[in-house]
C-alpha positions in Angstrom: 0.0 0.0 0.0 1.4 3.4 -1.0 2.5 5.9 1.7 -0.3 8.5 2.0 0.7 12.1 1.8 -1.4 14.6 3.8 -2.8 17.8 2.2 -0.9 20.8 3.5 -1.5 24.5 3.7 1.2 27.0 2.6 2.8 29.6 4.8 5.5 32.1 4.1 9.0 31.9 5.2 10.0 34.9 7.3 13.3 35.5 5.5 12.4 34.7 1.9 8.7 35.5 2.0 8.4 32.2 0.1 5.7 29.6 0.1 6.6 26.5 2.0 4.7 23.5 3.3 3.3 23.6 6.8 2.0 20.9 9.2 -1.6 20.0 9.0 -1.8 20.3 12.7 0.0 22.8 14.9 2.5 22.5 17.7 6.2 22.8 18.2 8.4 19.6 18.4 9.8 18.5 21.7 13.1 20.2 22.3 12.3 23.1 19.8 11.2 26.2 21.6 10.2 28.9 19.1 13.6 30.6 19.2 15.7 27.4 19.0 17.4 26.6 15.7 17.4 23.2 13.9 21.0 21.9 14.0 22.2 20.5 10.6 25.1 18.4 9.5 26.3 19.1 5.9 27.9 16.4 3.8 29.4 17.4 0.5 30.8 20.9 -0.1 31.2 21.0 -3.9 29.6 22.9 -6.7 25.9 22.3 -6.2 26.4 22.5 -2.4 27.6 26.1 -2.6 24.4 27.3 -4.1 22.3 25.4 -1.6 24.4 26.9 1.2 23.7 30.4 0.0 20.0 29.7 -0.2 20.0 28.2 3.3 21.9 31.2 4.7 19.6 33.7 3.0 16.2 32.1 3.4 16.2 29.8 6.4 16.8 31.6 9.7 15.7 28.6 11.8 18.7 26.5 10.5 22.2 26.3 12.1 25.0 24.3 10.5 27.0 22.7 13.3 29.2 20.4 11.2 30.5 20.3 7.6 32.1 17.3 5.9 33.9 16.7 2.7 36.5 14.2 1.5 38.6 17.1 0.2 40.0 19.2 3.0 40.1 22.4 1.0 36.4 22.2 0.3 35.6 21.4 3.9 37.6 24.4 5.0 35.9 26.6 2.5 32.5 25.5 3.8 33.6 26.2 7.4 34.6 29.7 6.3 31.2 30.2 4.6 29.3 29.2 7.7 31.5 31.3 10.1 28.2 32.7 11.4 27.4 29.3 12.9 31.0 28.3 13.7 30.7 24.7 12.6 33.3 22.0 13.1 34.9 20.4 10.0 35.2 16.7 9.2 36.6 14.4 6.6 34.4 11.5 7.7 30.7 12.1 8.3 30.6 9.3 10.9 32.9 11.3 13.1 30.6 14.2 12.7 27.7 12.0 13.9 29.7 11.0 17.0 30.6 14.5 18.1 27.8 16.7 17.1 24.2 17.1 18.2 22.4 17.0 14.9 18.7 17.1 13.9 18.9 16.7 10.2 21.6 16.1 7.5 22.1 17.7 4.1 23.6 15.2 1.7 24.9 17.0 -1.4 27.4 14.5 -2.9 28.1 13.1 -6.4 25.2 11.2 -7.8 26.9 7.8 -7.6 27.3 8.4 -3.9 23.8 9.5 -3.1 22.6 6.1 -1.7 26.0 5.3 -0.2 25.8 8.4 2.0 22.0 8.9 2.5 21.4 5.3 3.7 23.8 5.6 6.7 22.3 9.0 7.5 18.8 7.5 7.7 20.1 4.4 9.6 21.8 6.6 12.1 18.4 8.2 12.9 18.5 11.6 11.2 16.1 13.4 8.9 17.8 13.5 5.5 17.8 15.9 2.6 19.6 14.5 -0.5 19.9 15.9 -4.0 18.2 14.3 -7.0 18.2 11.7 -8.4 18.2 9.0 -5.8 21.2 7.4 -7.6 22.3 6.3 -11.0 21.2 2.7 -11.1 18.2 0.5 -10.0 19.9 -1.4 -7.1 21.1 1.8 -5.4 17.7 3.4 -5.8 16.0 0.3 -4.4 18.4 0.2 -1.4 17.8 3.9 -0.6 14.0 3.4 -1.1 13.9 0.5 1.4 16.1 2.5 3.9 13.9 5.6 3.6 10.6 3.7 4.1 12.1 1.9 7.1 13.4 5.1 8.7 9.9 6.7 8.3 8.0 3.7 9.5 10.2 2.8 12.5 11.9 6.0 13.5 9.7 8.8 12.1 12.7 10.1 10.2 11.9 11.4 6.7 13.9 11.5 3.4 13.4 14.5 1.2 14.8 14.6 -2.4 15.9 17.8 -4.0 13.3 18.1 -6.8 12.5 21.7 -5.8 9.6 22.2 -8.2 7.5 20.3 -5.7 7.8 23.4 -3.5 7.6 26.0 -6.2 4.5 28.2 -5.7 3.6 28.3 -9.4 4.0 24.6 -9.9 2.0 23.9 -6.8 -0.9 26.1 -8.0 -0.8 24.6 -11.5 -0.8 21.0 -10.2 -3.7 21.7 -7.9 -5.7 23.0 -10.9 -4.7 20.0 -13.0 -5.7 17.5 -10.3 -8.9 19.3 -9.7 -9.9 18.8 -13.4 -9.0 22.0 -15.1 -7.8 20.1 -18.1 -10.2 17.2 -17.9 -8.3 14.0 -18.7 -4.6 14.5 -19.3 -3.8 13.3 -22.8 -0.3 14.4 -23.6 2.7 16.1 -22.0 5.6 17.8 -23.7 8.9 18.8 -22.1 12.4 19.9 -22.9 15.5 21.2 -21.4 17.8 22.9 -23.9 21.3 24.3 -23.3 24.1 26.1 -25.1 26.8 24.5 -22.9 28.8 21.3 -23.7 28.7 18.1 -21.6 30.3 16.0 -24.3 33.6 15.5 -22.3 31.8 14.5 -19.1 32.3 10.9 -18.1 29.0 9.1 -17.4 30.4 6.6 -14.9 29.3 8.7 -11.9 26.2 10.6 -12.9 24.9 8.1 -15.5 24.8 10.7 -18.2 23.1 14.1 -18.4 19.6 12.7 -18.6 19.9 10.9 -15.3 21.8 13.9 -13.8 19.2 16.5 -14.8 16.0 15.3 -16.3 14.8 13.9 -13.0 13.4 17.4 -12.3 11.2 17.1 -15.3 10.3 13.4 -15.1 9.3 14.3 -11.5 6.9 17.1 -12.7 5.2 14.9 -15.3 4.8 12.0 -12.9 3.3 14.5 -10.5 0.8 15.5 -13.2 -0.1 11.8 -13.5 -0.6 11.7 -9.7 2.7 9.9 -9.2 1.8 6.8 -11.2 4.8 5.4 -13.0 4.8 5.0 -16.8 4.6 1.5 -18.3 7.2 1.9 -21.1 9.5 4.3 -22.9 11.5 4.6 -26.1 14.6 6.8 -26.4 17.2 7.9 -28.9 20.4 9.7 -28.1 23.8 10.7 -29.5 27.0 12.4 -28.6 27.6 15.2 -31.1 31.4 14.6 -30.9 31.0 10.9 -31.7 31.9 9.7 -28.3 30.6 6.5 -26.8 28.1 6.3 -23.9 31.1 6.3 -21.6 30.7 10.1 -22.1 27.4 11.9 -21.7 24.9 12.2 -24.5 24.5 15.7 -26.0 21.1 15.1 -27.6 18.3 12.8 -26.6 14.6 12.4 -27.5 12.5 10.2 -25.2 8.8 9.3 -25.0 7.1 7.7 -22.0 3.7 6.1 -22.1 1.3 5.5 -19.2 -1.1 2.6 -18.9 -4.0 4.9 -19.9 -2.2 5.9 -23.1 -1.0 9.3 -22.0 2.4 10.2 -23.6 5.2 12.4 -22.4 7.5 13.5 -25.2 10.8 15.0 -24.0 14.0 16.4 -25.6 17.2 17.1 -23.7 19.6 19.0 -25.9 23.0 20.7 -25.6 25.4 22.7 -27.8 22.6 24.9 -29.1 22.8 28.6 -29.9 22.1 30.6 -26.7 18.9 31.9 -28.2 17.4 28.4 -27.8 18.2 27.9 -24.1 14.9 27.0 -22.6 12.9 24.9 -20.1 9.6 23.6 -21.5 6.9 21.8 -19.5 3.4 21.7 -20.9 0.5 19.4 -19.9 -2.3 19.0 -22.4 -5.8 17.7 -21.7 -9.3 17.5 -23.1 -10.1 21.1 -22.2 -6.8 22.9 -22.9 -3.2 23.1 -21.7 -1.2 24.2 -18.7 2.2 25.7 -19.4 3.9 25.1 -16.1 7.0 27.2 -16.8 4.8 30.1 -17.8 2.3 29.6 -15.1 -0.6 29.8 -17.5 -3.7 27.9 -18.6 -4.8 28.0 -22.3 -8.3 26.8 -22.8 -9.7 25.3 -26.0 -12.7 27.7 -25.4 -10.3 30.7 -25.4 -10.8 31.2 -21.7 -7.2 31.6 -20.6 -6.0 32.0 -17.0 -2.8 33.1 -15.2 -2.0 30.5 -12.5 1.3 32.0 -11.2 4.5 33.8 -11.9 6.4 32.6 -14.9 9.8 30.9 -14.2 11.5 31.7 -17.5 15.1 30.4 -17.3 15.2 30.6 -13.5 15.6 26.8 -13.1 16.6 27.0 -9.4 13.3 28.6 -8.3 11.7 26.6 -5.5 15.0 25.9 -3.8 14.6 28.4 -0.9 11.2 27.0 -0.3 12.3 23.3 -0.3 15.1 24.1 2.2 12.8 26.1 4.4 10.3 23.2 4.3 13.0 20.7 5.3 13.9 22.7 8.4 10.3 23.5 9.3 9.3 19.9 9.0 12.0 18.9 11.5 11.2 21.7 13.8 7.5 20.8 13.9 8.3 17.1 14.8 8.1 15.6 11.3 4.4 14.6 11.4 4.2 14.5 7.6 6.2 13.4 4.6 7.5 16.3 2.5 6.1 16.9 -1.0 9.3 15.6 -2.5 9.7 12.3 -0.7 10.9 8.7 -1.1 8.0 7.6 -3.3 8.0 10.6 -5.6 11.8 10.5 -5.8 11.8 6.8 -6.6 9.4 7.3 -9.6 11.3 10.2 -11.2 14.7 8.6 -10.6 13.7 5.2 -12.1 12.1 7.0 -15.1 15.5 8.6 -15.8 17.3 5.2 -15.5 14.6 3.7 -17.8 15.3 6.3 -20.4 19.0 5.7 -20.2 18.5 2.0 -20.7 16.3 2.7 -23.7 18.9 5.0 -25.4 22.0 2.9 -24.7 23.0 -0.7 -25.6 25.1 -1.3 -22.5 26.7 -4.5 -23.9 27.9 -2.8 -27.1 28.6 0.5 -25.3 26.8 2.4 -28.1 23.9 4.7 -28.4 21.2 2.5 -29.8 17.4 3.0 -29.3 15.1 0.4 -27.8 11.8 0.1 -25.9 12.1 -0.5 -22.2 9.2 -1.3 -19.9 8.9 -0.5 -16.2 9.1 -4.3 -15.5 12.4 -4.4 -17.3 13.9 -2.3 -14.5 13.6 -5.2 -12.2 13.0 -3.0 -9.2 12.5 -4.7 -5.9 10.7 -1.7 -4.4 7.4 -1.6 -6.3 4.5 -1.3 -3.9 
């Protein structure tokens, strides 16, 4: 039986004036007076982490970072300097941090191939865990993290939150509410794309699984959300590396189509090396009565009755991040009586969709980009509910 998510109201963060998710019932957690901060451990102090640190510093006044950890001493020291306000201790081994610090929750911002390897011990140690998307780069790792997160929630009341920040983005929340309330009638087709002028062709795929797995989980998450978090039954994908490299290096162009059991299709392009004019994020849900452009925050009706649903995102792909971090801390401070919007079950679906697409675009035995049809059952996941 699937974990049931409660409906939540939205409140504004005092620092960012941003919409975040609140408890369905009031009350402050034990040990958290109103003026007490949530104490965080921070694992991974690289590129993505620096942006999250800045958002946390600017937007989440109830958070205090008491320990930072990275395998590279220079990065750990840089993080310590960034958080001089909180005067955290630095560690090269996160287990030492657990031994010495009083921690309420842990931020896991590591390489993709280390997501499960780090997040699982965090959950097993009894901490609330925020980890970046996707869950990991392959099915066994995603399954292992899924089982650990379900167990931590069921047995210890500790939650896992995945960094698919659109689940906390005010415009996306409003659009999804309208879609689920029947604004479009039956969803019939979904179209998406993420198009870039930069070049990932030299990036090895051994750690992140390729650019689709590394990035497209944001968009597979949104479209699975539109489908009420039901997984697709199959997909077909084609991909290539514009510089004629093998799948040992990331694809630069891909086109993928997912299909759900009711026939709904999601057509998605993930493109790089384009003229800057074509940099864009595209996410549109079509239905019997019209379409919702999620990135523009607008409904277009077949009857010409259009409606603005929220502020347009444009190229601001990181919007929703301050809200998701504030929600992580608020959920801890209010005793974690709910799963976050972006949780183990939603994270599992979007991560496996990315792996499914990668399987469909790559012949692993030949190490060549070669299209095929892959079904959900072909994943061989042990975590289906």
